[in-house]
C-alpha positions in Angstrom: -56.1 -78.4 -64.8 -56.1 -77.4 -68.3 -52.0 -77.3 -69.5 -51.2 -73.8 -71.3 -49.9 -73.7 -74.8 -46.4 -73.0 -73.9 -46.3 -76.0 -71.2 -47.9 -78.1 -74.0 -45.2 -76.8 -76.4 -42.4 -77.7 -74.0 -43.6 -81.2 -72.7 -43.9 -82.1 -76.7 -40.6 -80.7 -77.2 -39.2 -82.8 -74.3 -40.9 -85.9 -75.3 -39.2 -85.7 -78.7 -35.9 -85.0 -77.4 -36.0 -87.8 -75.3 -37.1 -90.0 -78.0 -34.4 -89.1 -80.2 -32.0 -89.4 -77.3 -33.0 -92.9 -76.1 -33.3 -94.2 -79.7 -30.1 -92.6 -81.1 -27.4 -95.1 -81.2 -25.0 -95.2 -78.2 -21.4 -96.4 -79.4 -18.9 -98.0 -77.4 -15.4 -96.6 -78.4 -12.2 -95.8 -76.7 -11.6 -92.9 -74.8 -11.9 -89.7 -76.5 -8.7 -88.8 -74.7 -6.5 -91.0 -76.6 -8.0 -89.5 -79.8 -5.8 -86.7 -81.2 -8.0 -85.4 -84.2 -10.8 -82.8 -83.3 -13.4 -80.7 -85.0 -16.0 -80.9 -87.5 -16.4 -81.6 -91.3 -19.6 -80.4 -93.0 -21.7 -82.0 -96.1 -24.5 -79.9 -97.4 -27.0 -82.6 -97.1 -26.2 -84.4 -93.9 -24.7 -81.3 -92.0 -21.7 -81.8 -89.3 -19.4 -85.0 -89.3 -17.8 -85.1 -85.6 -14.2 -86.1 -85.5 -14.4 -86.4 -81.7 -17.0 -86.7 -79.1 -15.5 -83.8 -77.2 -16.8 -81.4 -79.8 -20.3 -83.0 -80.3 -22.1 -82.5 -77.2 -25.9 -83.2 -76.7 -27.3 -80.3 -78.5 -24.8 -80.8 -81.5 -26.4 -84.2 -82.1 -29.4 -82.4 -83.9 -29.8 -80.5 -87.3 -31.2 -77.6 -85.3 -30.1 -75.6 -82.5 -31.6 -75.2 -78.9 -31.7 -71.5 -77.3 -30.5 -73.2 -73.9 -27.7 -75.6 -73.0 -28.2 -79.3 -71.9 -25.2 -79.4 -69.5 -24.5 -83.2 -70.5 -21.2 -84.5 -70.1 -19.0 -84.5 -73.7 -19.0 -88.1 -74.5 -21.8 -89.5 -72.2 -24.1 -90.7 -75.0 -22.1 -91.4 -78.1 -18.3 -92.2 -77.3 -16.2 -91.6 -80.6 -13.0 -90.3 -81.6 -10.3 -90.7 -84.7 -6.8 -90.9 -84.0 -3.7 -90.2 -86.2 -0.5 -92.5 -85.3 2.7 -91.1 -85.1 3.3 -93.0 -88.4 0.4 -91.1 -89.8 -2.3 -94.2 -89.9 -5.9 -93.0 -89.3 -8.0 -95.5 -86.9 -11.2 -94.9 -84.9 -14.6 -93.4 -86.0 -16.3 -90.3 -86.8 -20.2 -89.6 -86.5 -22.7 -88.0 -87.8 -26.5 -87.5 -87.0 -28.3 -89.1 -89.9 -25.5 -91.5 -91.0 -24.4 -93.1 -87.7 -20.5 -94.3 -87.2 -18.2 -93.4 -90.0 -15.2 -95.5 -89.4 -11.4 -95.8 -90.2 -11.5 -99.5 -89.2 -13.6 -101.2 -91.7 -12.6 -105.0 -92.1 -14.2 -104.8 -95.8 -11.9 -104.1 -98.7 -11.6 -100.6 -100.0 -13.0 -99.9 -103.4 -9.4 -99.6 -104.8 -8.5 -103.0 -103.3 -6.0 -101.3 -100.8 -4.0 -99.7 -103.4 -3.7 -96.5 -101.4 -1.6 -98.2 -98.9 1.5 -97.7 -101.2 1.2 -94.2 -100.4 1.5 -94.9 -96.6 4.6 -94.4 -94.5 4.5 -97.8 -93.0 3.0 -101.2 -93.8 -0.7 -101.4 -92.5 -3.9 -103.4 -93.3 -6.1 -102.7 -90.3 -6.7 -99.0 -91.6 -8.7 -97.6 -94.3 -6.4 -94.4 -94.8 -3.2 -92.6 -94.1 -1.5 -89.2 -94.4 1.7 -88.9 -96.6 4.0 -85.8 -95.5 5.9 -85.4 -98.7 2.8 -84.1 -100.7 0.5 -83.2 -97.6 -2.2 -85.6 -98.9 -4.5 -88.1 -97.2 -5.0 -91.4 -98.9 -7.8 -93.8 -98.7 -11.4 -94.1 -97.4 -13.8 -93.4 -94.4 -16.6 -96.0 -94.7 -20.4 -95.5 -93.3 -21.0 -98.3 -90.9 -24.7 -98.6 -91.5 -25.0 -98.4 -95.4 -21.6 -99.7 -96.3 -21.1 -96.2 -98.3 -17.4 -95.6 -98.9 -16.2 -91.8 -98.7 -13.0 -91.4 -100.9 -10.5 -89.0 -99.2 -8.1 -88.8 -102.4 -10.9 -88.6 -105.3 -8.8 -86.6 -108.1 -12.0 -85.3 -109.6 -12.5 -83.3 -106.4 -10.1 -80.4 -106.1 -8.6 -79.7 -103.7 -8.6 -83.1 -102.5 -8.2 -83.8 -98.4 -4.7 -82.7 -97.1 -3.2 -81.4 -93.8 -0.9 -78.6 -93.5 2.7 -79.9 -92.4 5.3 -79.1 -89.8 6.8 -76.7 -92.4 4.0 -74.4 -91.9 3.1 -71.8 -89.2 -0.1 -73.7 -88.2 0.8 -77.3 -89.0 -2.1 -80.3 -88.4 -4.8 -78.2 -89.9 -7.0 -80.3 -92.6 -7.8 -78.9 -96.0 -9.8 -79.8 -99.0 -12.7 -82.3 -99.8 -13.7 -85.9 -99.6 -16.0 -87.2 -102.1 -19.2 -89.5 -101.6 -22.5 -90.4 -103.2 -24.3 -87.8 -101.2 -21.4 -85.1 -102.1 -18.6 -83.4 -101.0 -17.3 -83.4 -97.5 -15.4 -80.2 -96.7 -12.7 -80.5 -93.8 -12.5 -76.8 -93.3 -14.7 -73.6 -93.8 -12.1 -72.0 -95.7 -12.6 -74.2 -98.4 -15.8 -72.6 -99.3 -15.5 -69.4 -97.6 -18.1 -69.7 -95.0 -15.9 -69.3 -91.7 -18.1 -66.0 -90.9 -21.3 -67.9 -90.7 -20.4 -71.7 -90.4 -17.5 -72.0 -88.6 -15.8 -75.6 -88.5 -12.8 -77.5 -89.1 -10.9 -80.5 -88.5 -7.5 -80.7 -87.0 -4.9 -82.7 -85.0 -6.2 -81.2 -81.5 -3.3 -81.2 -79.4 0.1 -79.5 -79.7 2.5 -82.5 -80.7 6.1 -82.4 -81.4 6.6 -83.8 -84.8 10.6 -84.2 -84.9 13.6 -83.8 -83.0 17.2 -83.6 -84.5 20.8 -83.3 -83.2 23.5 -82.3 -83.2 22.8 -80.0 -86.3 26.7 -79.2 -86.2 28.0 -80.0 -89.7 31.8 -80.3 -90.6 31.9 -76.5 -92.2 30.8 -75.3 -88.9 33.0 -77.3 -87.0 36.1 -76.3 -89.1 35.1 -72.4 -88.8 33.8 -72.4 -85.2 35.3 -75.4 -83.5 33.8 -78.9 -83.1 32.4 -78.5 -79.3 28.8 -77.2 -80.2 25.7 -78.4 -81.0 22.3 -76.9 -82.3 19.2 -78.9 -81.0 16.2 -78.4 -83.3 12.5 -79.4 -83.3 9.2 -79.2 -85.4 5.6 -79.3 -84.5 3.3 -81.7 -86.0 0.2 -79.7 -84.7 -0.9 -76.9 -82.4 1.0 -73.8 -81.2 4.0 -73.2 -78.9 3.9 -70.3 -76.7 6.6 -71.7 -74.4 9.4 -74.4 -74.3 11.4 -76.3 -71.8 14.6 -78.1 -72.7 16.9 -80.3 -70.7 20.1 -81.7 -71.7 21.4 -84.6 -69.4 24.5 -87.1 -69.3 22.2 -89.6 -67.9 18.5 -90.9 -69.1 16.8 -88.6 -66.4 15.7 -85.2 -66.3 16.8 -84.7 -62.7 20.2 -86.5 -62.8 23.2 -85.6 -65.0 21.5 -82.3 -66.0 24.0 -79.9 -67.7 21.2 -77.7 -69.4 17.9 -76.9 -68.1 16.3 -73.8 -69.5 13.1 -73.8 -67.5 10.3 -72.4 -69.0 11.4 -69.8 -72.0 8.1 -67.9 -73.4 9.2 -68.1 -77.1 8.1 -69.9 -80.3 11.7 -70.7 -81.2 12.4 -74.2 -82.8 16.3 -74.4 -81.9 18.7 -74.3 -79.1 22.3 -73.3 -79.4 24.8 -74.8 -76.7 28.2 -76.0 -76.0 28.6 -79.6 -75.0 31.1 -79.4 -72.0 32.8 -82.4 -73.1 34.0 -84.1 -76.4 33.2 -87.7 -77.4 30.3 -87.9 -74.8 26.7 -89.1 -75.6 23.9 -86.7 -74.3 20.1 -87.0 -73.4 17.6 -84.4 -74.6 14.3 -83.7 -73.2 11.8 -81.3 -74.6 8.2 -80.2 -73.7 6.1 -77.2 -74.9 3.2 -75.1 -74.0 0.3 -74.8 -76.0 -2.0 -71.7 -76.7 -4.0 -72.2 -73.3 -0.6 -72.3 -71.4 -0.9 -75.9 -70.7 2.5 -78.0 -70.9 2.4 -81.0 -73.0 4.3 -84.5 -71.8 7.9 -84.4 -72.0 9.2 -85.7 -75.3 12.6 -87.3 -75.5 15.2 -87.2 -78.3 14.9 -90.4 -80.7 12.1 -92.1 -78.9 10.2 -91.4 -82.1 12.3 -93.7 -84.8 10.7 -92.6 -87.8 11.1 -88.8 -87.3 14.0 -87.9 -85.0 17.4 -88.4 -86.3 20.9 -87.5 -85.8 22.7 -85.0 -88.0 26.1 -84.9 -89.6 26.2 -88.7 -88.4 29.9 -89.8 -88.4 30.1 -93.4 -87.6 31.2 -92.7 -84.1 28.1 -90.6 -83.3 26.0 -93.8 -84.5 27.9 -96.4 -82.1 28.4 -94.6 -79.0 26.1 -94.7 -75.8 22.4 -95.0 -75.9 20.3 -94.8 -79.2 18.4 -91.9 -77.4 21.4 -89.9 -77.4 23.7 -87.6 -79.6 27.2 -87.6 -79.3 29.9 -84.6 -79.4 32.7 -84.7 -81.6 35.6 -86.6 -80.4 38.0 -83.8 -81.1 38.7 -80.4 -83.0 38.8 -80.9 -86.6 41.8 -80.8 -88.6 44.1 -77.6 -89.3 45.0 -77.7 -93.3 47.6 -75.4 -94.4 50.1 -75.2 -97.2 52.9 -73.1 -98.6 54.1 -72.9 -102.0 57.3 -71.8 -104.1 58.2 -69.9 -106.2 55.7 -67.3 -104.3 55.1 -65.5 -107.6 53.2 -67.6 -110.0 54.0 -67.2 -113.7 52.4 -68.7 -116.4 53.8 -72.1 -118.1 57.3 -71.3 -117.3 57.7 -74.2 -114.7 55.9 -76.3 -112.2 54.9 -74.7 -108.7 55.5 -76.9 -105.7 52.9 -77.0 -103.1 53.4 -78.3 -99.6 50.9 -79.1 -96.8 52.0 -78.5 -93.3 48.7 -79.3 -91.7 48.0 -80.5 -88.3 45.3 -82.7 -86.8 44.1 -83.3 -83.1 44.2 -86.7 -81.4 41.7 -88.6 -79.1 43.6 -86.4 -76.1 42.5 -83.4 -77.9 46.5 -82.5 -78.6 47.6 -81.0 -81.9 49.9 -83.1 -84.0 51.3 -82.8 -87.7 49.6 -84.7 -90.3 52.5 -86.5 -91.3 51.9 -90.2 -92.0 48.2 -89.6 -90.8 46.0 -87.6 -92.6 44.9 -88.1 -96.3 44.7 -84.9 -98.8 43.0 -83.6 -101.7 44.2 -80.8 -103.8 42.3 -78.9 -106.3 42.3 -75.7 -108.6 39.4 -73.4 -109.4 41.1 -73.2 -112.9 40.4 -76.1 -115.1 43.4 -75.5 -117.3 45.8 -75.8 -114.8 47.7 -79.3 -114.5 48.3 -80.9 -111.0 50.8 -83.7 -110.7 49.2 -85.5 -107.7 45.8 -84.7 -106.1 46.2 -86.7 -102.8 49.9 -86.4 -102.2 50.8 -84.3 -99.2 53.0 -82.5 -101.7 52.3 -81.6 -105.2 53.1 -79.4 -108.1 50.8 -77.6 -110.5 51.4 -76.1 -113.7 49.4 -72.7 -114.6 48.7 -72.2 -118.1 46.9 -68.8 -118.5 46.9 -65.7 -116.7 44.0 -65.4 -114.3 42.9 -65.3 -110.4 43.2 -68.9 -109.6 42.1 -70.5 -106.2 44.0 -73.3 -105.0 42.3 -75.6 -102.2 43.8 -78.2 -99.9 41.3 -80.4 -97.9 43.1 -82.5 -95.2 41.2 -85.6 -93.6 42.3 -87.0 -90.2 42.2 -90.9 -89.1 38.3 -90.1 -87.9 37.3 -88.9 -91.4 36.9 -85.4 -90.1 37.6 -83.0 -92.8 38.5 -79.3 -93.5 39.6 -77.3 -96.4 41.8 -74.2 -96.8 41.9 -72.0 -100.0 44.2 -69.2 -101.5 43.6 -67.1 -104.3 46.8 -67.0 -106.3 47.2 -64.1 -109.1 49.1 -65.9 -111.8 50.8 -63.6 -114.7 52.7 -63.6 -117.9 56.6 -63.6 -117.3 57.6 -59.8 -117.7 59.7 -58.8 -120.8 63.7 -58.3 -119.4 64.1 -54.2 -119.9 67.3 -52.9 -121.3 68.1 -49.2 -120.7 69.3 -48.0 -124.1 71.1 -44.5 -124.1 69.6 -42.1 -126.8 71.2 -41.3 -129.8 
């Protein structure tokens, strides 16, 4: 039977495909599910560079496209992927149809001798690249395994150089800029060249990740004005989107025991949660999870399990010592109540020193209000630099005012737990009025 032209073409095409399939390198690598970098970069000479085989199916391995789908499982023929660690160190392998494996794990010495590592957050000698959050730049190299070619990720002659949008951006974790190589620039985002309408590609940290959690975010100013028994739990994303969150606060290291707050799923992209701890001087555990743009929840993240990112704010010594390191601690008691009186009540310029006396109070561990006598420390200050204060750290002092002006007098009181609050009073300082004498008209 004579084979028709169409069948012949299909047979030849199939033979070519099988040959390419069989001859193409099959790389053994870690499972793609552990690699958090996704997407494709682009080079005008060699085409796409895949950072995760989940984005590189069988048909994507060729420099041309097919009018049909192969239905071959992702990563079945060329398992590769790149990971960016919590400490912002790159590892793993990217892949290109022509160049083959492009690695971040080369044992060869980079062209700069490893000088790029001074920009890394942690000491590292096993990776060829890292990301620095402070300037949003990627430092170091990728290496083409087959040729030994180094790809520079921070070449000052290429502007803009490779970077990643950080947690301060509405859409964090998106790569930007270019890398340089002997075969031309490599673009990490189609917005670099405005080609997204015809050649839509990018590289990004793939899943939604929580970058940072901080607590209690309730400083002395807030505690003095609104009470100490409050906290604001804040978080930021390293990548992805947030369509909802769930937050749990517990007195036990558990999401089911000792729970005092469980918000349930809240459809909101908020990045903070205000609540009132029920007890003073108590350590609390905090758990958080987010939902991404596919309405899929990410894994629970516990506060202070990322020691390089999470941190306790407004950290009085007591807060860092009590309880487990994965907790934040509510204040021991309310903050002091500074107050003062003065005499004479009418302040006159340069006639006499005026007496100012503290009658401040403070709270004890039992949360009862006591007078500050013999316990608190003080600091007096005046907004008018010309005024003369006899003693700035005494419970009572005298102040001589040398000019007529509106002057603010401030007293700060600090208790024995170093909790400090201040109070200010605006005084109207005047000249002494002349003595009037009524004289009968002649």
